N, C-alpha and C positions, 0 to 999 in steps of 0.2 A: 504493500499500500505506499505510496506517496504521498509525503510530507508538506504541505505548500508552508511557504515564509510567513503567513499569517499565521500561520495552525504551532507552529513552533517556536522559540524564544527566537528572538533577533540576536544580530551578533554582526559587530563592526565593519565583516566581511559584507555583510547584505548591506548597509547605508553605502560603503565605498563603491558598490556597483552602481550607484549613481552617478551620474559622471556631473553632472552642476556641484556635488557637496564635495567628488573628491577632487576636483579642480581649487573650489576652494578652503579646503582640507589641505592639501598642497601646501599653495602659497603664502596659506596663514602659519602654515607650519615653520618654514622657511624665514619668513617675516618674524615670525617670534625667536628664531636663532637669532637673527640680528639684533630686535628689542633688546633681548637678554646681553649679549654681550656690550651692549653700549649702554644701556642702562650701568654694570655696574664699572665701566671704565671708567666712565663721565664721573659717580660718586667719587672712584678710588682717584680722580684724578683731582676733585677740587679739595678732598681731605689731604689729597698730597702738595698740592697747592697753599693750604691756606692752614688745614691741621682743624677746622674749627667743623664740629658737626652742626651747629646753628649755619654756618655757610651751605654747609650738606641741605639742611631745612629751607634755605631759602630756594633752593635748587626746586624740591619739592612744591612749593608755595608759588613760585611760578604756573608751576604744572597747572597747579589744584586752581589757581585764579584763572586762567585762561579755561579750561576745562567748565568753570560757573562764568565764565563772558560769553562764550561760545556753544553750550548745551543746548540752552532754548531755542536758537536758531537752525540748529543741526538736525533735532529731533523735528521739529517742523518741515525744514528738508529732507528729510529720507523719508517723511509719509507722502509729500508733493513731486518729487520727483523717481529717477532710476535709481534705484540703491548702488545696483552695481557698476554705474558710473560715477556715481560717486565716491566709492571707494578707488577706482580706479584714478581719478582722478587726487583724490588724498593721496594714496602710495607716490605718484611722481613729484608731487609738490613737496613730500617729504623726501622724495631722495637728494630731489635739488636741494635742497636745506642743507641738510647733512653735508653734499659736496660744497660750500659756499662756507659749512663750518670746517671741514678739513680743512681747505684751501687757508684760511684763516691762521689755523696751527701749525702749518707748514712754513707759513710765513713769519712763524715766529711768534703771534701774537697772542699774548694771556692777558683776558680780561672778566673778570667776575661777569659782571654786567650784562658783557656778551654773549657769555654761558647760558646767561639766563635770559635773555633775547631769544636763545636760540629753541631753550627749551618750553619758552608762552609760543613760539611760534609753531614747533614741532607739535605740541599739545592742542594749541586752536585748530590745526589739520586732521589731527587723531580723532577729535570732537567730534568733525564728520562724519571717520569712519566708522565709528564707534559703534552707533545707532543703526547704521544702515547696516552693518556687518548681522547683529544682534539680531534687526526684522528680517534680513533676508535667508536665514537659518527656515523657519518654519514656510517661507514659501516654497523651498525646492526640498524638504523633507515631508513625506505622511507623518500624521500625528502621530501613528503610535510604531515612529523611528524618529519620534523627539527625545525622548529619554537616552536611547542608545548612542543619537548623535551626538548627547550633549558629552553626555559619557566619555568620549571619543574624545570629543574637542578639549576635554579637560585633562585626560590622562592622556593623551600625547601631546598636549602643548606643554604640561608639569616634566615630562620625562624630556623633552625637547630642551625646555628650561634647564632643566638638572644638569643634564650633557651640554649645554653652551657656558653655564655657570662652571663648570669644573673644569673645562679647559679656557674658562678668560679667565679665571683666576691666574693663570698659566702665565695665557698671552699677554695681560695686560704687565704683570713684571718681566718679561724678555719683551714684549714688542712692545707695548707703550701704547696711547691713546690712539692714534692714526688711523692702523689698521681697523680698530674694532667700529670705529664711525664709519671708513671705505666698508667695512662687512655687511652693517645696517643702509647703510645709501641702495649695496647692490640688492642686499631684498628685499627694498621696497619695488623695487622697477622692475624682479623677477615675480614678484607678486603680482604687478597690475599686469604683465602680460598674460597669468593664468588667468587672470578674471575676465579679461578680455573675451576669454575663449567658453563662459558660461552665459549658458541661455535661461534664463528664467523665464517660465509663463509664462505668455503671451499675455493673458489677463492680468497682471500684473504687473508687466512692462507698458502695455497701455493707461496704466491710471498715473503716471508719475508725469505729465506731461503741463500741472497747472502754473500758471505764473502768480510768482510770488511779490508780493505789493504789501508795504506796511500795515497796510488795514491784514489785508489776509494772514499779515503773520502774526500780530495781535488777535485775530478773531480766531486763529489755529489753536495758537498758546491757551490761548481761555477755555477753547471746547475738550483740551488734552488736559487741563487740568479739573475741569468737569466730569472731565470721564475715571478719572482716578479715584474723583471726591465721589463716585457713584458706587467707586467697590472697595467694599470695605476692607479686603485682600494687600491692593494695592495704597493704600493709606497706612497700614500696619506693616508693610516691607519699606515705604518711605522711610517710617518711624527705626525698624529695627536697623536698615541699610547705614542712619545717617548717625545709631548707634553704634555700630560694631566698628565702624571706620573708626568712628572719632576714639574708639580703644586703640585699634590696629595702629592709629596714625601717629602714635606717640610711637612708637618702633620703627618709621617707617626714616628718619635719619640719622637711628643711632645705629642700624645692622654695621657699619664699617668701624666705627669707632667702638662696637663692641666686642668685635674682634680682636683691635688693637689693643685697647682699655681693659677688657677686662677677663680675655684671657689671652692675651700676650702675641697674638698672630700678626699675620700681614694680608699682603692680597688675597694669599695660596685660601689662610683657613676662611677669611668674608667668603671666599669662593663656595668653598664645600659650606660652610655653613647653610649655605642658599640653599644648595645644592640638595642638601638631606631637606628642608623644608618640600623642595620640589620632589623628590624621589618618592616622600610622604605624601603628596597632594596626586603624583601617579599611580600610585598604586590603591590609594582611594577611590581617584576614579575608576580605573578597572576595578573595582569591587562592587562598585553602583550599576557599573554597566551590566555586570558578570549576574548580581542578584539585584536585580531593579525593584522587586512589588511592592519591596515594605516599604520603599523610597519612593514611591509614587503615590500610595495612600496613607502616608504620613511626612510629607516634603517640611510642612511646617515642624512636625515634632524632631525634624533632623535636623533643622536651623537651632533648635535650643539645646540639643544635645550638644552639634558639634561646636557651638559656642563658649556653653561650660568647659567643655575639654577645650579647648583653643584657650580660654582664661587661664583653666589651672594650670596649662604646661609653660603660659607663659610667664606664670607667679615662678614658677619653681625653676625656669631656666633663667630669671634674672639673678638666680642664686648659683649657679650653676658656675661652677671652677673645673671642674672637668671637662677636657675637647669633646672625648670618648659621650659624656653622660651627656652634653652639648649638645651633640652631633642627633643624638636620639630622639632626645625634646623635641629637636625641629623637624624632624623623622613625622612621628606623632602628631607636631601643629601642621604637617602640609596635610596629612591624610585627614583630620578635619575639616579643611578648607575647602575640600572639595564635597564632603556632607554637604554645606552649605550651597554651592553653587551651584552642581548636579541639579539636584533635584527644584530648587528654588526657579534657577532656568527654565526646565521644561515645565514648571508651575506658569511660569510666564507665558513661553510659547502656546501652551493650551489653553490658557485665559483669553489673550489679549486679543482685542478685533483688530486685523491686520492694517484697519484705518489708523490705527492709534499707535503701532507699536514703536514706530520712531519716539513720538512724543515719551510714553510711555518708561521706553528705554536710558533717554537724556533726564528726564525729569527724575527719576527713581537715584540716577544719580548725584541731583543738584545736591539734597540733604549729606550726603557723603563727602559732597567737597567743601563744601561751610566746615562741616565737624572735623574731616580731616586738614583742611588747613590750621585752624587754630588751635588743635593735640601737636601738629607737627611743628608750628611755632614754640608754645611751652616747652614740646620736648626739645629741643635744641637748646632753648634757656637752662633747660634742667640737666641736659648733659654736659651742659659746660660748666655749670655749676657745680653742679655735685657727682653723677656715675650716669653711663647709662643702663647700669642696675636698675635703677629708679623706673627711670622711664618703661623698660619692660613690666616691673611690678603694679607701677600703674596702668599699663596696657589691660594686662590681667585681670584687675580686678574690676576693672568695667567691662571687660568683655564676660566676665561672671553676670556681673547686675545686665548686660544685655540680655545673656540664656534666662533670666529669670520673668526677663520683659517679655520674650517672644512665647512662655508657656500662658501669664497672663492673658494675652491679647490674644481672643477666639478663632479671629479671623485665618490667624496660624497655625494656630494648636490644632482647628479641624481641617484644614486646609487637605484637599486630595486631587490626586491630575486623573491616578484612575481610583473605581470604589474598592470597597473589598468585596472579593467574590463568598 
């Protein structure tokens, strides 16, 4: 007796048979490698030049501020225009921005404010890419493929980030920042080429042609907010994203400083710690993809459990003095993050109307950006005045409180992607 795909559990190979999704996945996989190498290189570059966690925090703040400014516009654009072309132009522009940055370094120019400007510009363009990318995935996958598709994205991206991070720590030490910038620029151009071969459903392509005026922008933004307000689960997610990112942001500017000051390492250890988290996230994403029935039925409960584990382990990590223990803790922290990302992303895919997807993804990030920028600034001051350990301790306590909040919010507690059989 022959068993069809719909009658058995879906696998990664099933969703990769979807040509559009496969092209999107390969392009983003290459881009992720470039992004990760660049991210670690630029943070270490700033630390090497200034010796200050606050200056690294400044780079993060410029990124967050840029997202806050452009996200609302980007969400409206993603719901009006062809999402694939938005992504292509975003990749090309980011590639040329990095070529400009590389040229300045090759001419021996170091200016912290110019680096902040590059970060601001890259993030501005990325703000248009992200909601289009997140909104395109449900357009090219069937509803029963969403959880496994999201699981593949999370698990593979984290494995690639882990590999790139482990490699980049050594590469930065021996080859410097320039090669990292070049690799990221090339990855954007490669992604743009693959995106050009994607052919979304004709019904989707035909809806992205409306002219965007100021009046239309404000009307679309208002309708997006009204749509979110009409759905308690989206309001609850807005609150939870802001809460968890407020906690997580206390660690953003101090990763490199923690490796150096608290554990006595260099860029290699910085890379290894990040690799441990990403390997954990890969393992967690794979686990969820293989055993996704429970997570489909309880995505909100998964969020609460993951935030609690994340918070407790961050508290433990803040006190760690052993490098092997620190690596182990970061691995399990990464696992817990997958328990948030995969189920919640799939929940949004299945819940949000395509007409509003871009605005929903953009709006959900605004609370996180505001809270994250505040926490990043405070963390940089704390780390410079006291210790990066204190930043991790504060992060852990806030994340535990966010987990309790997730339990208290009924729309999150009762959310389901698929009903129990």
